[in-house]
N, C-alpha and C positions, 0 to 999 in steps of 0.2 A: 842630708839633715830630712826627717818625717814633715810632713808639713799636714794643717789641714784642711781636705777638701770636701767641696761638694757635688755631688750630681743629681741629676736629677731625674725619676724616675716613676716613668708610667704605666702603671699597671691594666693591659691587653683585654678583653672581651672574654677571650679564652677563660681564663681565671679567672674570672667574675663567677661567669657562670658555670664555673667549676668549683665557687667553690679557697678556691685557692690563693687570695690576695692576704689572708691572714698567714699564710704560711712564706710566702716574700716576704712580710715584715718583716718576721719570727727568724728566720734565715738570717736576711743581714743585720735585721737588730748582735747574733751570735759570733757578730764579729767586731763586735763592740762600738758599734755606728748609731752616729742618733740619726732616725726616723719622724716627720713633722709632715703632716699634709697640708698642702698648698690650697688646693679647689678640686672640683668638679669639671674640666673642661670639654666643650664641642672640638666635634674636628672635621673642620671638610676639608675638602681634598687639596685643598688650595692650601690650608695650613698644615694641613702631612707636608706638603710638597717643601711647603719653608719649613717645615718646622724638621723636616732630614737632609732638608736643602738636597733637593734631588734636583738632575736637571729637568727631568718629565717622570712620572708614574707609570711605571707597564700594569695591563689589566685593570683599567679605574675600577671597573664597576666591582671585583674583587673584593680591590680596597677603600673603597663607601661603602659597598656592604658587613663589611668587619670592622674598619676601627668609622665609621665617623654614624654608627645607626645608636648610639647613647655615650651621656655624660662617661668620662673617664677619669678615675681617682689618680692626680699630680703627689708627688712629693718630691722634696724635700732630701735628701742624709745627705748629712756631713760629719764633721769625723779623718783621724790620721791613713789619708793611706787607701780615701773613699772611692775613688773609681776603681781604681786595679781593685779591693775586695766586693763590692757589688759586684763589674763588672765575671768574678771570681766566682761569682754566688748564682748568676744566669747560667752563666756556664753550663755549673754543675745541675739545676735545678732543669735545665732545658732537653738536658741530657734524657733523664727517665720522665720526664712531664709532657712534655715536646709535644704539638698530637698535629705535626706539618706548618710546611715553608713559609703560612701567615700565621697559626696559630701558636707561639713561642710565648706566653704568659709576662712577658713584660719591657717596653726598654730603659735605656742607660745612657747614662752620654758616654759617653770611649776617652775625652778630653776634657780638662780643664775648661778650655778657648769652647768646647762643645757644650758642656755645662753650662757656660752664661748667656752663648745663647741661644741656647730652651729656656732658659727660666726666665729670660731676661719674653722671650714671643708670646710664652705661657703666658707669664704675668697680663706683660700687653693685649690678649686676646681674654684673660678673664677679668681687669679693668672696660674691655671694650662688651662684654655683654654685660656684665653689673653695673654702668654709670649709663647715664644718659649723656651729660656731656664726657663725649670721649676725649675731647682737647686736651683737659686737666687732669693729672691724677686728684682721684676720689681722696680725703685724709680720712684716720680713722680715730680718736682718742688713745692709742700707742704710740709712743714712743721709744726709742733704746738708747743708752749709755755707754759707749763701747771706749774702755778706758783701759788703753793700750801702754801696754808696760812689755820691760827689754829685763834681764838678768841677766851680771858680769859671770860668765862659767867658772871667772878664777877665785873673783873675791866670793863674790854669792849676791853682790850688791843690786837690789831691784830699783831702778827708776823708771817713772809715772811721766807719760808726751800730757801735755796741755798747752790746748791750744788759743789763740785770743780773735778773737769772733772783729771780724770787720764793725768800724764804728756804726754801719747802717744798724749792725745788729744785734747795737751795746757796744764792743769795745772790751770786755770780762772775758775771764780767761773761763776756760772749762775742759772735761773729756770731750770726746766722739759725741755728737748728736744727731737726733734722727725722728722721720717720722713712720710710724712701720704701715706699708700700704694698706691696700685690702684684700686679704686674706692672705698676710704675709707673714711665717711663720719668726714671730720674735728674735730666736740666734738668725734665721739668713738674711735680718732684716740691721743687724750688730752689721753682718758681715761686709754687706750691702756697701753699708755707712763707709765704713773703716777704707773698702776701696775706691769707692766714690770724695772722700775728702782729703785723703791725706798717699791716694795713690800702691796702695799695698798692694800685691799682688803673693806673699808667701806670709796665713799667718802660721806660727806653729801650734798654738793653743786655743781654744775660746774656753773660756769660762764664767758657769752661769756664778753670778755672787749668791743667791735668794736676792736679794734686798730686788725691794723695787719702793715707789714712795710713787703719794697722787699731788699736784698743780694744776694750776687754772693761769692756762697762755689763749688768743687771740676768743676770751667769753666762753671756752671748754676747760671740761676740765679732765686733762689727761693723767696716765695713766703713766711710770718711766720701767723697764728695768735694768739692771747693770748688769753687762758681761768685758771679764778684761780679756784682751787679747794679747794673750801672749806675741813678740815676734822679737828675729836674728837683733844679734846689739851692735849687726853691721846695716838693718833698715834705714833703708829713705825714706826720704818722709819731702811729697812735693803736694804741698798746703794748693784746694783748692777758693775760687774768686769771696768763700764766706767768712773764711780766720788769711788772716796777714799775720801772724807770730807762733812759733814753737818753740816750749823750750822741752829734756827731758831732766828730771826736778826727782829728788827721793820724796818719802811722805812727810816728811816734815816742812820743807819746802812746799810745797805743794798746798797739804791743809792752810799754813799760817800765813803762806802769802802771797800767795795766787788766787788757788777757788773759793767765788764766788758763795755761792747757795749750796745751802745745807743738807740739798737732798744729795749734789756733790759730791760735797767734802761725805756723806758717812757712805757713801758707794765705799767710793774709794780706801777708806777702811776696813769696811766690810770682807773688798780684796786682798789689801795689808793682811789682813787676818785667815785670811783661807788663805793665803800664799807661806806664811808662814806656822797655818800649823798642818800642812802638809807636806813640810821639811825643807823650805829654803828657808835664806836668811832676808825676810822683810825688809829690805832695806842700809843694813849695814847693824842695825840696833842686836 
């Protein structure tokens, strides 16, 4: 079964100096993958060693001169079979354009665990570079809502996952929601929140509903973008302490019985319409 994966891409100095950055992103885009820039980050020798998980660095002066002399663009690329597709792009481009052992255009993750490690490390580095208080994540005014759903392969019926927040957080029912971290693309925030709040690793599809809404929380105006996240009908759910219960329900029950806020209801309605428009049976109606 195909899964939505993400991989981390770091554009190396030789690609930037030779004007090949756009070629790299174009070739990746041709693989039907979505690319989002996370940040520009500076590598120290210590960061290089952590990032690649090397036991030691051979020839530190050469590595430092090459990788540590300028901020490097960091991208996340996501889509079905993203890791293998980007690895193939790297192999293809390096055959014709690589000009040395070090000067090899760009780095990409080799496995999903590797991508998760690299993404976490880059995010920590970026926050460290751009916040005064590095003990606390800096909040943004952006939020994501990730509506997890599953669809029966036989009946086509769609069910949506709703979660009950713990009493300290209001005790109401909602989809997965969360804050977008500094410099983080909305799509990556949606994937991260689903993984953190539900323990889900295998995402089959990430859908941008095209819907967003604004609200005020903690005295700050927030923008929340809504995504659909399709998972297997056999997917197990492991709740984080943020929620106490979960239910799989059809659209009508989610809208009429459980969801409290207008933005959540409209987001689910927009996703349902998109699924129906794509030729799927929207909840059995």
